[in-house]
N, C-alpha and C positions, 0 to 999 in steps of 0.2 A: 393935820388937826385930828386928834383922837375923838371918835364919836362918843357921845354921852349915852351911857347905858341906862335903861329903864330901871327905876327903883320901885319894886312892888310895895304896896301899902301894908302888906302882911309879912310876918316873919316866915322864913323858909324852914323846912324841917331839918333837924340835926340830931345826931346820935346823943347830944346832950340830954335829950328826953329819953330816959330809959324805958318808957312805955311805948315808944314809937317803933315802927317797923324799921326805921333807919338804924336804930341801936341794935336790933336783932340781926340786921344785915351785917354790920361790922363784926359782931361777936360770933355769929354762926355761919352765915352764907359765904362771906368773902373768904374765910380760911378754908372752907371746903372747895371753893372754886380754885384757889391757889394750889391746894393739894392735888386737885384733878389735873391742873396744868403740869405740875411736876411729874405726875404719873405719865402723862402723854409724852413729855420730852424724854423721860427715862425709857419708855417703851420704844420711842423712835431711835434713841441712841443704841439700844440693844440690837436693833435691826440693822445697824450700820456695819459694814465691813471694818475690821480692825485696822485696815490700812488707811481708812479715812480719818487720820489722826486730827487734822485741823477741825473737821466738823464735830468729831467726838469732843474735843476740848471746848469748842464753843457751846456745845450742848451742856456740858458739865458746868460751865460758867453761868449759863442761863438758869440752871437748877440752883446754883448757889445764890444768885440774885433773888430768885423766887422765895427761897427759904429765908433769906435775910429780910425780905419784904414782909413775909408772914410774921416773923419775929418782931419787927418794928411795929407792925399794925397792932399786934396783941399787947404791946407795951405803950401804946398811945404816943408814939414818937411824932415829931414834927414832919410834915410832908416836905420832901426835898424837891428842889427844882428838877425838871426833866432834862436829862443831858442832851447835848447836841447829837442828833441821830440821823439827820438828813430828811426826816419826814416833816410834813406840814403840822400846823397846830401845836407848836411847842411854846412859842412866845406868849400866846393867850393864857395858858396855864401858869407859866412862870411869872408873868406880870401880875396876875391876880394874887398868886402866892406872896410875891414881894410886897404887895400892898395890904396884906392881911396881918393883923397882930398875931404874934406867936401863939398866944393862948387860944386863938381861934383856928389855927391851921394844923391841928393835930387830928388823928384819925377819929377820935371820939368827940371832937368839938367843931370841926369844919362843917359847913352846911353840906347836907347829904348830896345834893345835885352835883356840886362841884367835886366832892370827894369821889363819888362813884365814877363820874366821867374821867377824872384825873387818874383813877386806878387803871382803867383800860388803856388810856394813852401812855401811862408809865409802863405797863406791861408790854405794849407795842415796842417801846424803846429797847427792851431787853433783846428782842429779835432783830430790830432794825439796824443795830450797830454791828451785827455780825456779817460775815461773808456768805455763810452757807445756810442760814436760817431766815433770811430776809423775807422769803415768800411763804414761810410756814404759818399755818393757821392752827394753833393748838386746840381749837374747838371743833375742827372739821369732823373728826370721827364721831363725836357725840351728836353733831347735826345729822350725820349720815345714818347713824343707828336709830335716831328718833324718826327720821323720814321713813325708814324701812318699817319701823314698828307701827306706822300709821296706815298700813296698807288697806285695812278694812274701810276706813273713812275715805281714803284716796279713791278706791274703786267705786264706792257709793257715789261720790261727787262726780267722778268721770262719767259714769253711766247716766246720771241725772242730767248733766250738762250736754252730753252728746245727744240725748233724746230731745232736749230743748232746741239745740241747733238744728236738728232734723225736722222739727215741727214748724213748718212754714206758716201755720196759722197763729203762732204765738203772739204776733204783733197785731192781730185783728182787734179792733175796738180798744186800742191801748189807752185812749183818752178817757174811757169809761172808768167810773169808780170801781175799785177792786177787780180790775181786768186781770185775765190770766198773766199778762206780762208784768203787771204790778205785783201780783202774788209771787211770781217767779223771782222778781227782783228782791223781794223781802227774804225769800229763802236763800238766795245767793249772798246777800249782805250778812245775814245772820250766821251763815257758815263761815264767812270771812271774819266776822267779829269773834266767834268762839274758837277760831283757829289759833288764837293767841294763847290757848290753854297749854301749848307746848313750849312756853318760854323756859329754856334750859337754865337760865340764870336763877330762876325761882324754883325749879324742880330738881335741885341738885341731889336730893335724897330720894327721889322717886324712881321706883323700878320701871323700866321701859314697858313691862307688861301691863302696868297700870294706865298707860297713856290712852288706851282704847276707851276707858271710862270717861276721859276728858274730851274725847273727840266724837261723841255721839252726834251724828248729823242727820239722823232720820227725822221725819216730820213730827213724830210724837215727842222726840227729845227736844226739837226746836220749839214746840209749843210750850213745853215746860220751861225751857231756857228763856223764852220771851217774858215770862213773869218775873225774871230776875234782871231785866233791863230797867234800871232805875230812872233813866231819862231817855226817852225815845223820840229823837227828832227825824226819824226816817221818813215820815210823811212830808216833811219840809224838803228833804233831799229829793224825794220823788217829784214833787211839784217843780223844783228847780230843773231837774233833768228833762222834764216834759217841755221846757221852753228851749231846749238845746237841739240842734240838728247837725249831725256830723261833727260833733265837737271833740273836746279833749278832756280827759280826766288824768290827774296825777296821783300816784300812790307813794307816800313817804313810807318806805318799807320798815318792817320791824324784824321778825325772826325768819331765819332760813327754814328749810325742810317743809313740814306740813303747812306752816302758816303762809310762806310765800306761795305754796301750791294753792291755797285758798285765795290768795291775792290774784293769782293767774286765772283761777276759776271765775272770779268776779269780773276780771278784766275781759276775759273771753266772752262771758255773757253780755257785757256791755257792748262789745264790738260786733259780735256775731248775731245777737238776738234782739237788739234794740236799734231804733233809728237815731238814737241820741249821740252816740259816741263812735268816732272813727279811729281815735288814737288814745292809747294809755301810755303814760310816761312813768317809769319806775325809778325811784331814787334809793340807791343802796348806800352802804357805808364803805369807807376806803381802808379801814383797819379792823381786825377782829375786835368786836365791840359787844359788850354785855352778853358774852358767851355765844349767843345764837343768832346775832343779827346778820342780815344778808350782805355778803360781799359780792362784787361783780361776778366772780366765778361761781358762786353759789346759785345765782340766778340761772345761768346757763345749765349748770349741773342738775338743777331740779327738773328742767325740761328734758334733758338728754337721758336722764336715768329711767324715765318712763318707757324708753325704747328697748330696754334690756329686760327680757322675760325672766332672767334669773335674779333681778334686783330684789324682789320681794319674796323670793321662794322660801327663804328660811323662816319667814314670819307669818305666812298665811297660805292657805290653799286657794290659789287664784285660778279661775277657769280659763280656758282658751279664749272664750268670748270676752272675759274681763281683760285679758292681755291685749287682745286686739283693740278693745276700747281705749286702753291706755296709750297704745301706739297711735291710734287715730287722733287722740287728744294732743299728744306730743307733736305729731306732724302738723296739726293745725296751728299750734303755738309757734312752731318753727317757721311756718309760713307767715304768721303775724309778725315775727321778728324780721324776717326777710323783707316784708312789704313796708315796715315802719309802723304798722298798727300797734305793735308792742315796741317800745323804745326805752332802753336803759339810758339814764342820764350820762353815764360814762361807758365806754366800750367794755364788753364782757371780758376782754383779754387784758384789761388794765391791771397791772401788778398791784399786790397789796402794798399800801404805804405811799402810793403815788400822790404827788401834790396835784389834786384835781379841783380847780376852782368850782366846778359844778356840784361837787359833793363835800368839800371840806367842812362846811358849816355844821353838817350833821354830827360830826365828832368833836365839836367844841363843847365847852361847859355851859354855853349860853342858853338862857331861856329864849323861846321864840319871840317874846316881846321885843327882843333886841335885834331880830332879823332885819327890820326895815333900816335901822341905823348902821348895822355892821356888814350886811351883805345885800345892798340894793340890787345888785345884778341877779342874785338868786330870787329875790322877791319879784323882780320884773319878769323873770322866767315863769314863776308860779302864777303870775297874773295873766299869762297867756292861756291858762287852764280854765275850763268852765267849773271844775270842782277839784279840790285837793283833799285827798283822803289821808289822814294821819293815822297810822296803825299802831296799836299797842300802848303799853303802860308808860314807857319812857317818853314817847312822843306826847302823851297827854300831860305828864309831869312837866315837860318843857313848855307846852302850850300855856299852862296856868302858873308857871314859875315855881312849881313844887312848894307852894305856900300853904300856910295854915288858914285857908279861907273858911269862913262859915259856909256850911254846905249849901245854904240858900243863896249865896253870892251868884249873881248872873254870870254865866259862862263868858259872855262877851266882855264883861268888866275884867275878869281874870286874864283875858288875852292881852290887855294893855294895848300898846301901839300897833299890834298886828290886827286888832279888831277892825273889821270893815275893809281890809286891804285885799282879801281874797275870799272866794267862796270855799269854806273849809268844813269838813266833818271829821270828828275824832271817833274812831271805833276802838273802844278801850274796855278790856276786862280789868276789874279793879284789883291791883296788886301792890298798891302803895297807899299811904294815908291820905294824900291830898285828893280832894274832890270838891266840885262846886256845881251850881246849876240844878240842884235838886229841889223838889217841892217841899213845902213845910211839912214837918212831921215824919219824913222818911228816915232821917238820921235817928231820931228818937226810937222809932219802931224797930229798926234793924239793930240798934245797940242792945236791945232786949232779945230779939229773936235770933240774931246771928252776930255775936260780938266781933267776929273777925271779918265782917262784910267788906271792909275797906281793902283788905289784902288777900283774901282767900282765892280770888280768881273766879268765884262762883256768881258774882254780880258784875254788871256791866253798864256802860253808858254809851249812847249814840248822841253826840253833842254837835250841833250844827251852828255855824255863824255865817251870815251872808256877806257878800261884798257890797259895800255901800259907797266906796270912793272910786 
């Protein structure tokens, strides 16, 4: 029996609306992303020995498919079924396409959430059907360069966290209002929230040198950034954590590089500096997804790279003390992985494209309102957690169904059937039109003061929903 999907009461965003960010995405962002993938494959092909004729031929065929896709997208062609490629999550896309009227399943008419997820699943098929490119991530080099370019913020956070871990008095009087531990928690969460500024799928035209401006994590910068958090449920999250002893937190990951580094910073703080959490479970993607999302290998690579003194050398002057601080941080994280305090939902060695029941749902087109019906096993696993943190813009879009909610719609209402099933908090910098749970008058004020407030990444929400069932 096929589960019944949740039908939201509001229309979803679509490129049909030429004033929407989804329209700008189809017209401007996606063609650039496709061009960048072509460049990556061309570069990889050029580095091959000419005797590797089979791999060269497959690389050229991938380039041909990418060019054809870009052509079809620009001419608003019908979305074609994803071919059989051996990877998971093919039928879910093809079944929805088959049930969609032709006039609604074109690049400029399909609902944006489906089309964007479909795009990355289709791109995966270009590589999955090959013999020599199955494990290739066309976005890895851009992830790596962005991580290297974040060296200033990385060192700053490493030094801050190492100091907190060494401060045995940090937990004193943690039950008191505005205790040092609570203030440190706020600093760590805010660093993790704004770490999403390095979403590569949205910064396709940004020079890497500009990333430092988006990653200011000093106290003064955080005070200014706090004024841009339009909904702040962090006090409710803190009150929940204070009821937990030796518990578990899950993080549904978003971007690799600097953002997953800030996820690890927050996770280490929770495990090493608080009495609340013993285990943090991280949930990656199984295919290259939205340019910069975390694959299992990206998780391990982010930790191991900190051990290499040369890794950041081309991007910043890092002192010997800073280098030793990064090594100490990495060694502590490796110890957490070995002990199980840090746990990836799939092994870090899992190849790209593996059919992994623990992770497959994250790369479907479904909104999270459908999680209880479509993947009860994943829901049951998340219910073992004391708090599930959903990182980034796409996770927020999926939580609220990417719908045109009035901005004052309660966040819990937008969650649909997921509401009340788990303790969840969404850490999201605003990079798409959909948003809810705001107070009266906020939308009207920002429409005047900062017309791009929904998509600029300069504003954020921390939205919490408690478990009630």
